[in-house]
C-alpha positions, -999 to +999 in steps of 0.1 A: +741+599-236+735+563-229+763+543-211+756+515-235+761+529-270+762+496-289+732+482-271+712+513-280+723+517-315+699+513-345+701+484-368+680+471-397+663+438-408+655+440-445+636+473-448+627+476-411+646+500-388+649+488-352+657+515-326+680+493-304+694+459-301+674+447-271+651+419-282+623+400-264+628+366-280+602+339-285+589+326-252+558+307-242+530+332-249+503+319-227+480+349-231+454+331-252+418+322-247+423+285-243+445+257-257+421+247-285+414+281-301+446+299-291+432+334-296+451+363-283+433+380-254+431+416-241+457+404-216+481+396-245+477+431-257+485+445-223+514+421-218+533+429-250+525+466-248+540+467-213+573+454-227+572+477-257+567+506-233+598+494-215+620+505-244+625+473-264+635+474-301+620+441-311+595+416-297+591+381-312+560+363-301+569+327-296+557+292-306+525+299-327+509+268-340+506+265-378+484+234-378+459+218-353+481+186-353+507+207-334+485+211-302+508+204-273+497+198-237+501+214-212+512+246-230+488+273-238+499+286-272+484+308-299+476+296-334+475+310-369+461+279-386+429+299-394+418+335-398+403+340-364+435+352-348+443+378-374+423+405-357+435+397-322+471+397-334+466+430-352+456+445-318+489+432-303+508+447-333+491+481-330+498+483-292+535+474-297+540+497-327+526+526-306+558+526-286+582+524-316+589+488-311+588+462-339+569+429-337+576+395-352+560+362-346+575+327-345+557+299-364+559+264-349+549+228-351+557+206-321+561+173-340+569+144-317+571+167-287+534+176-290+515+156-263+480+151-276+462+154-243+443+186-253+430+168-284+416+140-262+394+164-243+359+149-246+343+182-259+370+187-285+368+177-322+359+140-323+379+136-355+411+151-340+443+130-343+454+114-311+490+110-322+520+132-329+538+137-362+574+133-370+597+124-399+602+089-385+588+067-357+615+075-331+602+077-295+606+109-276+635+105-254+631+134-231+601+122-211+590+088-198+564+069-217+582+066-250+557+087-268+560+075-304+548+095-334+531+087-367+557+088-395+546+116-418+534+108-453+544+129-484+509+144-483+511+153-446+545+169-452+531+190-480+501+200-459+523+212-430+545+232-453+515+249-468+503+256-432+536+274-425+529+296-456+493+302-447+502+312-411+529+335-424+504+352-447+480+357-418+508+372-397+515+397-425+478+405-427+478+413-390+505+439-395+536+422-380+571+434-391+586+399-393+581+362-392+604+335-377+606+298-383+611+278-351+639+255-362+652+247-327+646+229-294+638+196-310+605+206-326+593+194-361+617+213-384+646+203-362+633+167-363+637+168-401+673+180-400+684+157-372+696+122-380+684+112-345+647+118-354+649+116-392+656+080-404+637+083-437+651+070-470+630+092-493+636+127-505+629+141-470+656+121-453+687+100-455+714+124-469+722+157-454+707+175-484+675+156-481+672+163-443+677+200-450+649+201-476+621+207-450+633+239-435+645+252-469+610+246-484+593+260-453+613+292-455+607+295-493+569+291-489+569+316-460+588+341-480+564+338-510+535+343-485+548+374-469+563+392-499+595+411-501+592+438-474+586+418-442+617+403-427+621+365-422+644+348-398+647+315-380+657+302-346+681+273-344+701+255-317+738+261-318+741+226-304+718+200-290+735+187-258+719+154-266+736+121-276+732+113-313+718+147-322+733+176-341+762+195-325+779+228-332+798+218-364+767+203-379+747+235-372+774+258-386+771+239-419+733+241-418+733+278-411+757+285-440+736+263-464+703+278-453+716+313-461+726+301-496+693+284-503+667+306-485+659+344-485+664+350-448+673+381-428+686+369-394+695+338-374+683+336-337+707+313-318+697+292-288+711+260-274+698+226-263+669+204-272+664+195-235+647+221-213+675+219-188+696+238-213+669+260-226+661+272-191+696+271-175+701+274-138+713+303-118+748+289-115+754+294-152+777+323-162+758+353-176+760+352-214+772+315-213+761+309-249+785+335-263+810+310-277+782+291-295+767+323-309+801+336-320+807+303-339+774+308-357+782+344-364+815+334-379+798+315-407+767+337-411+764+368-432+732+377-414+726+394-381+729+370-352+707+372-321+719+355-290+705+346-256+719+330-225+712+342-189+719+378-198+706+400-170+727+432-169+734+458-196+771+456-188+772+420-199+750+428-229+772+456-241+804+435-237+789+407-257+782+432-286+817+448-282+834+414-284+815+404-315+795+375-302+762+387-316+744+416-333+715+418-309+708+407-274+678+385-265+664+388-229+637+361-223+633+353-186+648+387-177+619+405-194+594+384-174+612+398-144+615+434-154+598+447-186+615+481-180+650+467-184+658+486-215+645+520-202+665+515-169+696+506-188+693+535-213+689+559-184+719+546-165+698+530-138+712+495-140+710+491-102+672+495-104+669+465-127+650+436-111+674+409-122+662+374-132+676+349-107+668+319-130+645+303-104+626+289-134+592+294-118+582+309-152+587+275-169+572+256-140+541+277-142+534+270-178+546+234-176+517+226-152+492+242-176+491+277-161+501+311-174+537+323-173+546+338-140+578+351-123+589+342-088+592+379-078+574+400-104+537+397-095+527+422-122+533+397-150+500+387-165+483+415-145+496+444-165+461+458-171+455+460-134+490+464-120+512+476-148+529+509-154+508+539-143+484+519-120+501+526-087+483+555-072+495+578-044+472+577-013+454+608-001+459+600+036+492+583+042+494+559+072+523+548+093+527+510+088+550+487+108+561+456+090+575+429+112+598+407+091+620+415+061+614+384+040+601+386+005+565+393+016+574+421+040+599+437+017+575+437-013+548+452+009+572+479+020+583+486-015+548+491-029+532+508+001+561+533+004+558+541-033+522+550-027+532+575+000+528+555+032+554+558+060+570+523+063+591+509+091+604+473+086+619+455+116+639+423+109+653+402+137+683+388+117+713+408+107+704+404+070+671+407+052+656+379+031+639+353+053+636+320+034+651+336+003+683+344+023+684+308+037+681+293+002+708+315-011+732+299+014+728+265-003+754+254-029+749+270-063+719+290-050+736+323-042+718+342-070+685+336-052+695+361-026+692+389-052+655+388-047+658+401-011+686+426-018+667+442-047+634+443-028+651+459+002+671+484-019+639+495-038+619+498-006+646+520+009+647+542-023+610+546-020+614+559+016+609+528+037+630+525+069+643+489+069+661+479+101+680+447+107+690+431+140+657+445+153+636+416+168+601+421+178+589+396+205+560+392+229+582+408+256+592+440+237+560+443+216+545+471+237+577+492+237+580+488+199+544+498+193+548+527+217+579+539+199+565+535+164+528+544+169+517+526+137+482+529+122+486+494+108+509+464+115+518+437+090+531+405+105+554+390+078+574+368+101+575+338+078+575+301+089+597+278+109+611+245+099+606+215+121+637+201+138+615+174+153+607+159+118+570+170+118+554+163+084+522+153+067+528+115+065+521+110+102+510+145+112+534+143+141+571+146+151+593+116+147+592+093+177+624+097+197+636+128+178+647+144+211+672+115+217+692+122+186+712+152+172+682+165+152+685+199+135+668+218+108+684+224+074+684+261+081+706+255+112+731+239+089+733+266+062+735+294+088+762+277+107+742+273+139+749+235+136+778+217+121+769+181+115+798+157+110+804+120+109+775+100+097+746+122+087+710+115+075+692+142+057+654+136+058+637+150+028+599+153+030+595+185+009+612+171-023+624+205-033+659+219-038+666+222-001+674+187+011+695+175-018+717+207-018+720+205+020+732+169+016+757+181-010+770+208+013+775+184+042+793+159+020+815+186+006+823+199+041+837+166+053+809+145+067+821+109+066+788+097+051+756+114+040+723+096+033+695+114+017+663+097+028+628+103+014+595+085+014+589+096-022+600+075-052+627+100-060+644+131-046+636+165-061+602+157-074+592+194-069+622+204-091+612+185-122+590+212-138+615+240-131+642+216-146+665+219-116+664+182-111+688+178-140+714+199-122+708+186-087+713+149-094+748+153-108+758+172-077+745+144-055+764+117-074+796+137-075+794+144-038+789+107-030+756+112-013+737+079-009+700+084-019+675+062-002+640+065-017+606+049-006+618+050+031+608+069+062+619+071+098+598+050+122+619+059+153+651+075+165+670+060+195+701+081+200+724+074+171+703+045+158+676+054+133+651+028+121+640+032+085+611+013+069+599+009+033+567+029+030+554+003+004+565-027+025+565-016+061+577-049+074+611-043+057+630-023+083+667-014+086+686+003+114+713+028+103+736+048+125+736+085+123+755+110+144+732+138+131+698+140+115+690+170+094+653+177+088+638+192+057+602+184+067+570+203+076+568+240+083+545+260+105+536+297+104+555+319+129+526+342+135+524+344+173+526+382+172+493+385+152+469+379+181+490+400+205+488+430+182+451+424+175+441+423+211+457+457+216+432+471+192+456+479+164+448+471+127+469+441+118+472+414+091+495+385+082+510+380+048+532+354+031+544+323+051+531+339+083+496+332+069+505+297+055+539+283+046+543+284+008+569+298-016+585+330-027+560+336-055+530+335-031+549+356-005+558+384-030+523+383-046+506+388-012+529+415-002+522+434-034+485+429-034+480+440+002+502+470-002+480+482-031+449+478-009+460+497+022 
């Protein structure tokens, strides 16, 4: 018997029986041929089939364009504006149905949020519209540039409504079980119901009833197109978290009225029009949207689907028990582990690879790529690396991995699963490498789950993972003699630069040896305790320097200056939407942010800063400590030493070149499959 009886109970949408209440909700489905044609590929079939095999009850393919005017750079989305995608979608449906999982598809128009860059491609349709559409000419407030749409005419509104119906009919022809209207996250239907975006005075705007007309009409035309058997739902924000936009009480009224005026079967509840709330950070409580979902469920007579950083079956079961929702949506979590449902049903919750909300998934699609996960390298590679592809070796080898960071641990996890004998030696008392270091920063504790899960799984597969076991040039021969490996993997990571080495000058900072200069890693591990006046030098522009500055301010430094030569701190965190959560911490902590400046020299406690755009403008500030978040270099000194002893050896991860967790785990996985 399953330990989660509610989660794995049957339910029904219209005439469709669904075997459990675990739902893969609409996400950015980037497995299409290209942004202009948006045709599902063989990889799309493998991707959705992999999640269906993982025991899901329902999959909802996300954000499918209903009209060419919806094209939205940089996202790679499917389309159903013509018949070409019916057959590819039918192959996805067949693959999903093969595993007793139901399939729905979400229909979408981006409206004012649809950047037209793809339509401006020189080889694309010369007659394509180079503007976005919206009920009124209200500039998009979420991004700089004040992107301003064309106000839709009556004829354009009718054309788009017909496009929703035609797309729904194509979805039905492809064999899906349900269709969903995307009425959330600030896209076109939301723009019609929101007084922020809809400032019309005709029958499509002005009064509440007129603003509701567009989604009511869209749902009516979609229902007529799909007939009576296929279920129809909609996704809506419970609240916007945006000034002047709709909030919870407004949405409760909308939900109740939609159910009276449209023949719908469920409501899929999300939150926020800004991506900072759609992709919430790791510090948010699991199931944080429960209060919002419950408020919608209280006014709805239809099943309510909820989402919100749900990563464990215990939380999911509790949310159902407490009546917050009727089904549980796992979005980022099913990027991370497509077998979540199977593991939960079998009582193997400890084996679930939990999403840590690093938001690398959103970052990867926001820069025009395919959706990826920071520590599941199989995503998007299911045909090659999915379930059933990991083969046992005929002749197992003994492999020594030096370093238990994410690269070394993933190598050990996969290689041991294939039958190799693995010994992992880590010099620190805990595993994790840079993952562990980042987890010591304020609000980043969840990041450490990457290392603990990889280590636990490697050990379960038979790997011998030993901590407090340094390998150095001095003891290398004794280690090799004791272990007698056939192959050595140097996964020793990279070192930060306490001398301020970086790419602006390609050199350490002049005079660094005269000041109290330390690396940020020394601060978070407690090896250094800066106090008094502190400068944090941020050249990497990621989460590290800002959160180190916050930690120093919170721990009693009399003043903290965060200095960067870039025009703002946290540039690398914009696309994973962490900037929106980092900046408030800096302001609350009283950290002084100094942009466009760099260090020209250090003389004891005197630090000379200059404006990188006006070098003659210098200022001298006093600093008792200088904390560096600057360049990194690979710590791979052991590689040539092992090689010259005639032993097969390779480097992976940061020991090859300093990068991030995603690259480290990927390389560990790939190389372990090849040995």
